[in-house]
C-alpha angles and dihedrals in degrees: 000000000000118000092250091055093059119105119236089259091054092050089051093049092053094043091055088047089056095061124096111276092001089078090062092045092051092048092049091050091051096041102042103027115183119093095345090057090045093053094043089046091052089052093051092046090050091054092048092049091047091051102031112257096248098046113110116240116222103199139350129212139168141082141238122212129217093272091057093254123131146081146268134200127192120195116215128178096274105011148021124239111214124199123193115191129187122188100342107192141129091275102042147349137168112219127181122185120190135172123223132182118236087251089065092064106109101188131028110186125178138187133171137193092228118119112219091213091060093064122215104279094096100034137003120256091250091059110138093008118179121178137187133203133192116213129161089003093300128110121221126190119210104203126210118224126168097209107026122151090252132040088224091072096042127100098263090055092050091047091050094048094046091051092047093054096040095046090047089055091048093048090050092050090047092053093045092051094043091240118159091213119099132022118318 
């Protein structure tokens, strides 16, 4: 099946599977099946229900360690789905999935690999962008890869999600202050 034939839920599955630690968890679920596949499948279904299965994800960030503990955040157009996982395995796993509006993001941090002195002829300023958010007391890193296994973990996805959140904050501030600047 070609990338453009995937449903939004398929794109999300493969994006999560491209993240550190989540790649191993996804592979184990598909290879071994059984209880592990059941628990991983429950996690995926919970994320899809929280987001709406047909809603397009914009970017995915997070990591899972060797003990099956970690987190995941998926940026959508108006909200972020946050997943906290403790001890995901075939025998157990505590999974919490919550939904947060962009206005609930406490910190938006950004860094790029671009060097100001190189100008923008060879690469855009957002080249190699990586951004981080803090929501519900947890930090999530949205990595930037050029050749990741999913477009949702590549630089352009990180750039799109960063702008969406930043510009949403600015628009909210403009409306609250009565400023005519920015989108209404």
